[in-house]
C-alpha positions as CSV (number, residue, x, y, z in Angstrom):
1,M,0.0,0.0,0.0
2,T,1.4,3.4,-0.9
3,N,0.2,7.0,-0.6
4,S,2.9,8.3,-2.9
5,P,3.3,8.2,-6.7
6,N,7.0,8.1,-6.2
7,P,8.4,4.6,-7.1
8,T,11.0,5.2,-4.3
9,P,9.1,6.9,-1.5
10,R,11.1,8.7,1.2
11,V,9.5,6.7,4.1
12,S,8.5,3.1,4.5
13,V,5.8,2.7,7.2
14,I,6.2,-0.8,8.7
15,I,3.3,-2.3,10.7
16,P,3.7,-5.8,12.2
17,S,0.3,-7.3,12.8
18,W,-0.6,-11.0,13.4
19,D,-3.9,-10.8,11.5
20,G,-3.8,-7.4,9.9
21,H,-7.0,-6.3,11.8
22,R,-6.6,-6.6,15.5
23,D,-10.2,-6.1,16.4
24,G,-10.5,-3.0,14.2
25,C,-7.3,-1.3,15.5
26,V,-5.4,-1.7,12.2
27,P,-8.1,0.0,10.0
28,R,-8.2,2.9,12.5
29,L,-4.5,3.2,12.4
30,L,-4.4,3.2,8.6
31,E,-7.1,5.9,8.5
32,S,-4.9,8.1,10.8
33,V,-1.9,7.4,8.5
34,K,-3.9,8.5,5.4
35,R,-4.7,11.8,7.1
36,Q,-1.0,12.7,7.5
37,T,0.3,16.0,5.9
38,F,3.4,14.1,4.8
39,T,2.5,11.8,1.9
40,D,5.7,10.5,0.4
41,Y,5.4,7.1,2.0
42,E,4.6,3.4,1.4
43,T,2.9,1.2,3.9
44,I,4.0,-2.4,4.6
45,I,1.9,-4.6,6.8
46,V,3.7,-7.8,7.9
47,K,1.1,-10.4,8.9
48,G,1.4,-13.6,10.8
49,V,5.1,-13.3,11.7
50,S,6.4,-13.7,15.3
51,P,8.2,-12.5,17.3
52,Q,7.9,-8.7,16.6
53,G,11.6,-8.3,15.8
54,K,11.4,-10.8,13.0
55,A,8.2,-9.1,11.6
56,I,9.9,-5.7,11.6
57,N,13.0,-7.1,9.8
58,Q,10.9,-8.7,7.1
59,G,9.2,-5.3,6.6
60,A,12.5,-3.6,6.4
61,A,13.7,-6.1,3.8
62,Q,10.7,-5.0,1.6
63,A,11.1,-1.3,2.2
64,R,12.1,1.1,-0.5
65,G,12.4,4.2,1.6
66,D,15.5,5.6,3.3
67,L,13.6,6.1,6.5
68,L,11.8,3.3,8.3
69,L,8.8,4.4,10.4
70,I,7.5,1.6,12.7
71,L,4.0,1.5,14.2
72,D,2.4,-0.9,16.6
73,D,-0.8,-2.3,15.1
74,D,-2.8,-1.0,18.0
75,S,-1.5,2.6,17.9
76,E,-3.3,5.5,16.3
77,L,-1.7,8.8,15.2
78,A,-3.2,11.6,17.3
79,D,-3.2,14.3,14.6
80,E,-2.2,14.8,11.0
81,H,1.3,16.2,11.7
82,V,2.9,13.2,13.4
83,F,4.9,12.0,10.4
84,E,6.0,15.5,9.5
85,R,7.3,16.3,13.0
86,I,9.2,13.0,13.4
87,I,10.8,13.3,9.9
88,Q,11.8,16.9,10.6
89,T,13.4,15.8,13.9
90,I,15.4,13.1,12.1
91,D,16.5,15.4,9.4
92,G,17.5,18.1,11.8
93,D,20.3,16.2,13.5
94,P,22.4,13.4,11.8
95,R,23.2,12.1,15.3
96,I,19.6,11.1,15.9
97,G,19.2,7.3,15.2
98,M,15.7,7.0,16.5
99,A,12.9,9.6,16.9
100,G,9.7,8.5,18.7
101,A,6.3,10.0,19.5
102,S,4.9,10.6,23.0
103,I,2.0,8.4,24.1
104,V,-1.1,10.3,25.2
105,V,-4.4,9.1,26.7
106,F,-7.1,8.6,24.1
107,P,-10.0,11.1,24.6
108,D,-12.6,8.3,24.9
109,S,-10.6,6.4,27.6
110,N,-12.7,4.9,30.4
111,P,-12.0,5.8,34.1
112,F,-9.9,2.6,34.6
113,Q,-7.6,3.6,31.7
114,R,-7.3,7.2,32.9
115,K,-6.3,5.9,36.4
116,A,-3.8,3.6,34.8
117,A,-2.2,6.5,32.9
118,L,-1.5,8.2,36.2
119,Q,0.1,5.2,37.8
120,F,2.2,4.0,34.9
121,P,4.4,6.7,33.3
122,R,5.2,4.7,30.2
123,F,1.4,4.5,29.5
124,H,1.3,8.3,29.3
125,T,4.5,10.1,28.3
126,P,5.1,13.8,28.3
127,V,4.8,15.8,25.1
128,V,8.0,17.7,24.5
129,D,8.7,21.0,22.7
130,E,12.2,20.1,21.4
131,A,14.0,16.9,20.5
132,T,14.6,15.3,23.9
133,D,16.9,12.4,24.6
134,S,14.6,9.9,26.4
135,D,14.2,6.2,27.1
136,L,10.4,6.7,26.5
137,A,10.8,6.5,22.7
138,C,9.5,3.2,21.6
139,H,8.1,1.0,18.8
140,G,4.6,2.3,19.3
141,C,5.7,5.0,16.8
142,C,9.3,5.6,15.9
143,A,11.5,6.4,12.9
144,I,15.0,5.0,12.1
145,P,17.1,5.8,9.1
146,A,17.4,2.6,7.0
147,A,21.2,2.9,6.9
148,V,21.3,3.1,10.7
149,F,19.0,0.2,11.0
150,E,21.4,-1.9,9.0
151,E,24.4,-0.6,10.7
152,I,23.3,-1.7,14.2
153,G,22.3,-5.2,12.9
154,R,18.5,-4.7,12.6
155,E,16.0,-5.9,15.2
156,R,16.6,-8.9,17.5
157,E,14.6,-12.0,16.4
158,D,15.5,-14.1,19.4
159,I,13.7,-12.3,22.2
160,L,10.0,-12.3,23.1
161,R,10.0,-9.1,25.1
162,G,12.3,-6.2,25.6
163,L,12.7,-5.2,21.9
164,D,12.5,-1.5,22.8
165,P,15.3,-1.4,25.4
166,D,17.5,-3.6,23.3
167,L,17.2,-1.3,20.3
168,R,17.8,1.8,22.3
169,V,20.9,0.4,23.9
170,R,22.4,-0.7,20.6
171,L,21.7,2.7,19.0
172,R,23.3,4.6,21.8
173,A,26.3,2.2,21.8
174,A,26.8,3.1,18.1
175,G,26.8,6.8,19.0
176,Y,23.3,7.8,18.1
177,R,20.7,9.8,20.0
178,V,17.3,8.3,20.9
179,V,14.8,11.1,21.2
180,L,11.1,12.1,21.5
181,A,10.1,14.3,18.6
182,P,8.6,17.7,19.5
183,Q,4.8,17.7,19.6
184,A,4.5,14.2,18.0
185,R,1.7,12.4,19.8
186,I,0.0,9.0,19.4
187,Y,-2.7,7.1,21.1
188,H,-1.8,3.6,22.4
189,P,-4.7,1.8,24.1
190,L,-4.3,1.3,27.8
191,P,-5.7,-1.8,29.4
192,A,-9.4,-1.2,29.9
193,T,-10.0,-3.8,32.6
194,W,-8.2,-5.5,35.5
195,K,-8.0,-8.7,33.5
196,K,-6.2,-7.0,30.6
197,L,-3.9,-5.1,32.9
198,L,-2.8,-8.3,34.7
199,R,-2.5,-10.3,31.5
200,I,-0.1,-7.7,30.0
201,F,2.2,-7.7,33.0
202,F,2.1,-11.5,33.3
203,R,3.1,-11.7,29.6
204,N,5.9,-9.1,30.2
205,G,7.2,-11.0,33.2
206,F,7.2,-14.3,31.2
207,G,9.1,-12.5,28.3
208,S,11.6,-11.1,30.7
209,A,12.3,-14.5,32.2
210,Y,12.8,-15.9,28.7
211,T,15.4,-13.3,28.0
212,Y,17.1,-13.9,31.4
213,K,17.2,-17.7,30.6
214,F,18.5,-17.5,27.1
215,Q,20.0,-14.1,26.4
216,R,21.1,-12.9,29.8
217,E,23.3,-10.2,28.4
218,S,20.3,-8.6,26.9
219,V,18.3,-8.0,30.1
220,Y,17.8,-4.2,30.2
221,E,16.0,-1.8,32.5
222,T,13.3,0.6,31.3
223,H,13.2,4.2,32.6
224,E,10.0,6.0,33.8
225,S,11.4,9.5,33.7
226,L,11.4,11.8,30.6
227,H,15.1,12.5,30.6
228,D,17.7,9.7,30.3
229,A,20.6,11.5,32.0
230,G,22.2,9.2,34.5
231,F,20.0,6.2,33.5
232,K,21.8,2.9,33.6
233,P,20.1,0.3,31.3
234,Q,21.7,-2.7,33.1
235,T,21.7,-3.6,36.8
236,S,22.7,-6.7,38.7
237,L,20.2,-9.5,39.5
238,P,20.8,-9.1,43.3
239,F,19.9,-5.4,43.0
240,R,16.7,-6.2,41.1
241,I,15.7,-8.9,43.6
242,V,16.2,-6.4,46.5
243,R,14.4,-3.6,44.7
244,F,11.3,-5.6,43.7
245,P,9.7,-5.9,47.2
246,L,10.5,-2.3,47.8
247,R,8.6,-1.3,44.7
248,L,5.6,-3.3,45.9
249,L,5.7,-1.6,49.3
250,K,6.0,1.8,47.7
251,A,3.0,1.1,45.5
252,L,1.0,0.1,48.5
253,G,2.2,3.0,50.6
254,T,1.2,5.5,47.9
255,G,-2.2,4.0,47.3
256,Q,-1.3,2.7,43.8
257,Q,-3.2,-0.5,43.8
258,M,-2.9,-0.9,40.1
259,R,0.9,-0.9,40.3
260,F,0.9,-3.3,43.2
261,A,-1.3,-5.8,41.3
262,A,0.5,-5.3,38.0
263,Y,4.0,-5.9,39.6
264,S,2.6,-9.0,41.4
265,S,1.3,-10.3,38.1
266,Y,4.7,-9.6,36.5
267,A,6.4,-11.6,39.2
268,F,4.1,-14.6,38.6
269,G,4.8,-14.4,34.9
270,Y,8.5,-14.2,35.6
271,V,8.5,-17.3,37.8
272,W,6.3,-19.2,35.2
273,G,8.8,-18.2,32.5
274,L,11.8,-19.4,34.5
275,L,10.0,-22.8,35.0
276,S,8.5,-23.3,31.6
277,A,9.9,-21.1,28.8
278,R,11.5,-22.9,25.9
279,R,14.0,-21.4,23.5
280,L,12.7,-20.1,20.2
281,P,13.6,-22.4,17.3
282,H,15.9,-19.7,15.7
283,G,17.2,-18.5,19.1
């Protein structure tokens, strides 16, 4: 699918999606893509490929543009200027290897989702006024120059979770900046019920355990603050073991029941992953 008559569009939009629909999310995403003021792009939907890293790599192999713009299939662009702002940010500084959009709460979110946005900073990230180095840039919506993508070895295909921190670490190690683009905003659905919230964190815990079992060197932290100054992406296992109950106590002490329940679900998923995870065939 393309919105440009140019046989070599500037941007290749890559959307990994298991079924190309995701309960109506993909059609809504594509409608928001069509409304963009920047139109020199092609759209590549990669269906039925897992894990996500492998799907993105397959999309990149098909891409004709010199800039890859990756979107989660359940994201939605918040206005018609998202592409334009991200591309201007990339073009404005050759040191930028990845420019992402801030995640904001969808206007029609229910009370549960709005409460979750207050308790989980990565569910609702600040909108910035200038290119800002941040660990909050993610695959929900981000652009990477195709040449840089190749230089750092593409996406990992051997991890279930943690694709975002792994990519950010490798980009920074290669000397590139990872930033949020000014005034670039997307909607990314927050879990709408307790069941969905706990399922997400259980899944993330399982994926983290998989990485610990089979790619231990790729276990990275995620940061919840806007600025990444002083952030260390790797910590020791003893440190994480001691910190975890402290996080639970802090969540309880500050009345953040969602965080307490989510962290507990993550812990169950992690233990289950340690006990039952099997290496991916290509891992």
